[in-house]
Each structure stands twice: as structure tokens, then as C-alpha cells.
C-alpha positions as CSV (number, residue, x, y, z in Angstrom):
1,M,0.0,0.0,0.0
2,K,2.9,2.3,0.9
3,L,4.6,1.6,-2.4
4,T,1.4,2.4,-4.3
5,N,1.2,5.7,-2.5
6,V,4.8,6.5,-3.3
7,I,4.3,5.7,-7.0
8,L,1.1,7.8,-7.2
9,G,2.8,10.7,-5.5
10,A,5.7,10.6,-7.8
11,F,3.4,10.5,-10.8
12,A,1.4,13.5,-9.5
13,V,4.6,15.5,-9.0
14,T,5.8,14.6,-12.5
15,M,2.5,15.6,-14.1
16,T,2.5,18.9,-12.1
17,V,6.0,19.8,-13.3
18,A,5.1,18.8,-16.9
19,S,2.0,20.9,-16.8
20,A,3.9,23.9,-15.5
21,N,6.7,23.6,-18.1
22,A,4.7,22.7,-21.2
23,Q,1.3,24.2,-21.5
24,I,1.5,25.0,-25.2
25,N,-0.9,22.9,-27.3
26,I,-1.7,20.7,-24.4
27,L,-5.4,20.7,-25.1
28,N,-5.1,20.0,-28.8
29,S,-2.2,17.5,-28.8
30,K,-2.9,13.9,-29.9
31,T,0.4,12.5,-28.7
32,P,2.7,13.5,-25.8
33,E,5.3,14.6,-28.4
34,E,3.0,17.4,-29.5
35,I,2.8,18.9,-26.1
36,G,4.9,22.1,-25.9
37,V,5.2,22.4,-29.7
38,K,3.3,25.2,-31.4
39,T,1.5,24.4,-34.6
40,P,2.2,26.5,-37.8
41,D,-1.2,28.2,-37.3
42,Q,-0.3,29.2,-33.7
43,I,3.1,30.5,-34.8
44,A,1.5,32.6,-37.6
45,Y,-1.2,33.9,-35.2
46,D,1.2,34.8,-32.4
47,N,3.4,37.3,-34.3
48,D,5.5,37.0,-31.2
49,E,8.0,39.9,-31.1
50,A,9.3,42.1,-28.4
51,L,7.4,45.3,-28.0
52,P,9.7,48.0,-29.4
53,Y,10.7,51.0,-27.3
54,G,9.3,54.3,-28.3
55,Y,11.6,56.9,-29.6
56,V,12.6,59.5,-26.9
57,D,14.1,62.7,-28.1
58,E,16.8,64.2,-25.8
59,R,14.9,67.4,-25.6
60,D,11.9,65.6,-24.1
61,V,13.9,64.3,-21.2
62,L,13.2,66.8,-18.4
63,W,15.2,64.9,-15.7
64,S,17.0,61.6,-15.4
65,K,19.0,59.6,-12.9
66,S,21.0,56.3,-13.4
67,T,20.7,53.7,-10.7
68,W,22.3,50.4,-10.1
69,E,20.4,47.7,-8.2
70,I,21.1,44.2,-6.7
71,I,18.4,41.5,-7.2
72,D,18.9,38.9,-4.5
73,L,17.8,35.4,-5.7
74,D,17.2,34.2,-2.2
75,E,14.0,36.3,-2.2
76,R,10.9,34.5,-3.2
77,V,9.6,37.2,-5.5
78,N,12.9,36.8,-7.5
79,F,12.6,33.0,-7.9
80,P,11.5,33.3,-11.6
81,L,14.9,34.7,-12.5
82,Y,16.7,31.7,-10.8
83,Y,14.7,28.6,-11.5
84,P,14.9,26.1,-13.1
85,I,18.5,25.3,-12.3
86,D,18.4,21.9,-13.9
87,T,19.6,23.0,-17.3
88,N,20.0,19.4,-18.4
89,N,16.3,18.7,-18.3
90,I,15.6,18.6,-22.0
91,G,11.8,18.1,-21.5
92,S,11.4,21.5,-19.9
93,E,10.8,24.5,-22.1
94,R,11.8,26.9,-19.4
95,R,15.4,27.9,-18.7
96,S,17.1,30.0,-16.0
97,L,17.9,33.6,-17.1
98,Y,21.6,32.8,-16.7
99,D,21.4,29.7,-18.9
100,V,19.4,31.7,-21.6
101,L,22.1,34.4,-21.7
102,V,25.1,32.1,-21.7
103,K,23.7,29.7,-24.4
104,N,22.8,32.7,-26.7
105,M,26.3,34.1,-26.1
106,Q,27.8,30.8,-27.2
107,N,25.7,30.6,-30.4
108,G,26.3,34.2,-31.3
109,N,22.8,35.6,-30.7
110,I,24.1,37.9,-28.0
111,Q,27.3,39.8,-28.8
112,D,27.0,43.0,-26.7
113,V,28.8,41.6,-23.6
114,Y,31.0,43.9,-21.6
115,A,33.2,44.0,-18.5
116,D,31.6,46.9,-16.8
117,S,28.2,48.6,-16.4
118,Y,29.3,51.6,-18.5
119,F,29.8,49.3,-21.5
120,T,33.3,50.5,-22.3
121,E,35.2,47.3,-22.5
122,K,33.8,44.6,-24.7
123,R,34.3,40.9,-23.8
124,T,34.4,37.7,-25.8
125,L,33.7,34.1,-24.8
126,D,37.5,33.5,-24.7
127,D,37.8,36.5,-22.2
128,L,35.1,35.1,-20.0
129,D,36.5,31.5,-20.0
130,A,38.7,32.2,-17.0
131,S,35.7,33.5,-15.0
132,L,33.2,30.9,-16.0
133,V,35.4,27.8,-16.0
134,Y,38.2,26.6,-13.6
135,R,40.5,23.8,-14.7
136,D,42.8,21.9,-12.2
137,T,45.3,19.1,-12.7
138,T,45.1,16.2,-10.3
139,D,48.1,14.7,-8.5
140,Y,48.2,11.9,-11.1
141,G,48.3,14.4,-13.9
142,I,51.2,16.3,-12.2
143,D,53.1,13.0,-11.9
144,Q,52.4,12.2,-15.6
145,F,53.6,15.7,-16.7
146,N,56.8,15.4,-14.7
147,A,57.5,11.9,-16.2
148,E,56.2,12.4,-19.8
149,G,55.8,16.1,-20.3
150,R,52.1,15.8,-21.1
151,V,48.8,15.4,-19.2
152,D,45.9,13.3,-20.4
153,D,42.4,14.8,-20.3
154,E,41.2,12.3,-17.7
155,Y,43.6,13.9,-15.2
156,I,42.2,17.4,-15.7
157,R,39.3,18.5,-13.6
158,E,37.0,21.1,-15.0
159,F,34.5,23.1,-12.9
160,T,32.0,25.3,-14.8
161,L,29.6,27.9,-13.3
162,D,26.0,27.1,-14.0
163,A,22.6,28.5,-13.2
164,A,22.6,27.1,-9.6
165,D,25.8,29.1,-8.8
166,V,24.3,32.5,-9.5
167,E,23.4,34.2,-6.3
168,Q,22.4,37.7,-7.4
169,W,21.8,39.8,-10.5
170,K,22.9,43.4,-10.9
171,I,21.0,45.8,-13.2
172,R,21.6,49.3,-14.4
173,G,18.7,51.5,-15.4
174,L,17.8,55.0,-16.2
175,W,14.8,56.8,-14.5
176,Y,13.7,59.8,-16.5
177,I,10.7,62.2,-16.9
178,D,9.2,62.4,-20.3
179,K,7.9,66.0,-20.4
180,R,5.7,65.3,-23.5
181,Q,3.7,62.7,-21.5
182,G,4.4,64.2,-18.1
183,E,5.3,60.9,-16.4
184,L,8.2,59.1,-14.8
185,K,9.6,56.2,-16.8
186,Y,12.3,53.6,-16.4
187,R,14.6,52.1,-19.1
188,L,16.7,49.0,-18.3
189,L,20.2,49.3,-19.7
190,G,22.3,46.4,-18.5
191,I,22.1,43.2,-16.5
192,C,24.9,41.2,-14.9
193,P,25.0,37.8,-13.1
194,V,26.8,37.7,-9.8
195,A,28.3,34.4,-8.5
196,G,31.2,32.9,-6.6
197,E,34.4,32.3,-8.5
198,A,34.5,29.1,-10.5
199,R,37.5,28.0,-8.5
200,S,35.4,28.0,-5.3
201,K,33.6,24.9,-6.7
202,A,36.9,23.1,-6.7
203,F,38.2,24.1,-3.3
204,G,34.9,24.5,-1.5
205,E,33.3,27.4,0.3
206,D,35.3,27.0,3.5
207,D,38.6,28.1,1.9
208,G,37.8,31.7,1.7
209,M,37.6,31.7,-2.1
210,D,33.8,32.0,-2.5
211,S,33.8,35.8,-2.9
212,K,31.1,37.0,-5.3
213,V,32.2,38.6,-8.6
214,D,30.5,40.3,-11.5
215,L,30.7,37.8,-14.3
216,F,29.8,40.0,-17.3
217,W,27.4,42.8,-18.3
218,V,24.9,42.4,-21.1
219,Y,23.6,45.4,-22.9
220,F,19.9,44.8,-22.3
221,P,18.3,46.5,-25.4
222,A,20.4,44.4,-27.7
223,A,19.3,41.2,-25.9
224,R,15.6,41.9,-25.9
225,D,14.7,39.6,-28.8
226,V,16.4,36.7,-27.2
227,L,14.9,37.3,-23.8
228,H,11.4,37.7,-25.3
229,K,11.6,34.2,-26.7
230,A,12.7,32.7,-23.3
231,K,9.8,32.2,-20.9
232,A,9.8,32.5,-17.1
233,F,7.4,30.9,-14.7
234,N,4.1,32.8,-14.1
235,R,3.0,31.7,-10.7
236,K,-0.5,33.3,-11.1
237,N,-1.3,31.6,-14.4
238,T,0.8,28.7,-15.7
239,S,-1.0,28.7,-19.0
240,Q,0.5,32.1,-19.8
241,P,4.2,32.1,-19.2
242,I,5.9,35.5,-19.1
243,S,8.9,36.3,-21.1
244,Y,12.1,37.5,-19.4
245,D,11.9,40.7,-21.5
246,H,8.4,41.5,-20.1
247,L,9.4,40.4,-16.6
248,L,12.4,42.8,-16.4
249,N,10.8,45.7,-18.3
250,S,7.7,45.6,-16.0
251,R,10.0,45.3,-12.9
252,R,8.4,42.2,-11.6
253,F,11.3,41.7,-9.1
254,H,12.6,43.3,-5.9
255,G,15.9,45.1,-6.2
256,V,17.9,47.2,-3.8
257,I,19.7,50.3,-5.0
258,Y,23.4,50.1,-4.3
259,K,24.6,53.0,-6.4
260,E,23.4,56.1,-8.1
261,D,25.2,58.5,-10.4
262,N,26.8,61.2,-8.2
263,V,29.5,63.8,-8.1
264,Q,31.8,61.5,-6.2
265,G,32.5,59.3,-9.3
266,D,29.3,57.2,-8.8
267,R,30.5,55.9,-5.5
268,E,28.5,53.0,-4.0
269,V,26.3,53.2,-0.9
270,N,28.7,51.0,1.1
271,E,31.6,53.3,0.4
272,Y,30.1,56.1,2.5
273,I,28.0,54.0,4.9
274,N,30.4,51.3,6.2
275,D,29.5,48.2,8.2
276,N,25.9,49.0,8.8
277,A,23.5,47.0,6.6
278,L,20.4,48.6,8.1
279,M,21.6,52.2,7.3
280,Q,22.6,51.0,3.8
281,L,19.1,49.7,3.2
282,L,17.6,52.9,4.5
283,E,19.8,54.9,2.2
284,S,18.7,52.7,-0.7
285,D,15.0,53.5,0.2
286,R,15.9,57.2,0.5
287,I,17.2,57.2,-3.1
288,Q,14.1,55.4,-4.3
289,E,11.8,57.7,-2.5
290,Q,13.7,60.7,-3.9
291,I,13.0,59.4,-7.4
292,R,9.3,59.0,-6.7
293,N,9.0,62.5,-5.3
294,I,10.4,63.9,-8.5
295,E,7.3,62.8,-10.3
296,I,5.0,63.9,-7.5
297,D,6.6,67.4,-7.3
298,L,6.1,67.7,-11.1
299,W,2.4,68.2,-10.6
300,N,2.6,70.3,-7.4
301,Y,1.9,74.0,-7.8
């Protein structure tokens, strides 16, 4: 009886996961292979493209401020940016945001990758290899190199960062007031995954090597088409998955401002408020409230 309950429970979990990951064509499919695959008529009807940004003339920008935010993936509201971390699950149509970006960087769909949030130093996959992959030679490999001058591949360990290793996301955006429409708007400019160094996977987190680093910055407007095709989980309605482009543009996440453009060379909050996490959080809220008040004061007489 217990074995039967276990089997039924596993079947229920499997069907729940499948229904969450592959809702496309599920009501019209005649075989399981057709689930998750759009028909030609559906593809033609969708006309699925990212909604283009409207043109904004520089003369229409009454006020603007750049902000940098940290999105902590430990927060429940930010889970759609983190899961699923099992990128080897071929049956799932959903992918983690990190996996979407890296795979499209590898196949050439995303080329606007930079080392910093100001997009001044461009990076290639070869440049990022040292950050994303750590290779180590075993003791047997060292002995073989000393004896033969070469090392077989079986004696080389390789540790690669994957979606499960990403702890945070950093984003840079621009808040501005469009004086034609008289409203405060936000334009996302860049996004960056933050994770422990790849070598920390080899030595473990207890060796002091698990410091978080910015892996790379992606210029967001150039990656919108790719992110629009990639779907995130919609917890309110699994039949209507939301694209990463929509999720990020509509700010369906919780971020904490850690820097704003300022006269001190865009110094970060923790540079002038040291060793006090509460005061840093209050300073972040103060910056956010200051931005909101700009729009409110616009209509005060």
C-alpha cells in the first residue's frame, strides 16, 4: 500500500512539473510529443516579437538619474529569475535567465557583452572563460607531466559555473521624466549575473575563495529579442508564461539600489556607509523615495 502511494505521489509530481513547463498545445495534442510544440497556425497567429521601445528625443527628457540595483535570488519574488537550475532537463521549455544568456552568447545571438556597467570594454567568450570555468590538474596528472611532459584529459578536472551558482543579479537602469507625456519612466540598460568564482567549486566554500564577482554585463536593449523568446514561470497563471523581457521591463522583481550617479564618481552606498547593513538599506530606500518624489513634485503648484 505504501509503495502504491509513493508511485502515485511521484506520478502526481511529474504531471505537475510537466503541466507547469509545457502548457503550449496541451489541449489539442494527440500524442505526448506534440505537447509544448506550437502548430504552424499558432506561430503565424502569435506574431511573437518584443514590443519596441518608443523613440525618446533628448529634448523631451526633463530629468534623469541612473541607478544600479542588486536583485537577491534568495527572495521568493525573484525566484522566476533563478529557476529552473536543472539545465540538463531537455523536457522543460523553461530555462534559467543565466542559462538563456550564456547559451545565446555561445551561439552568437548575444554579442554585446561587456566587462563593466558603463559598456566601455567589450568581452568575448574567450575572455570570459577564466571567470566561468576553472581547470585543475590532479596529482596523477602532475606526476604524468613530470614523467612524460604531457597530461591526459582524464587527469584534468573542470569546474563550470552554471545557473545554480548564480546568487544575485545586478542591473543598471535610467529613470527619466518624459515631459511630453508628463510621467516618470524607467529604461533598463544592463544586466549582470553575480556568482562565486569558478575555482570555489573546486576548493569548497570553506577556503575563503567564495567571494562573489560580477561575471559579465549584457547590454539589455540588444538582448531583448532573445529574452522575449525565453519564458519564465508565471505563478499566477501557468498557461500564460511571461517572457524575461516582459518580466524585467515591467520590474516584476525586488531590487535594492546600491549605487546612483553622483559627483563622487558614482560611489556606492557601502563606500560612504560602512559596516551598517540597516543604514545602507535605509539609504537605498531614500534614493528610491527621492526618485518617486520627483514625479509627485512635477504636478505640485
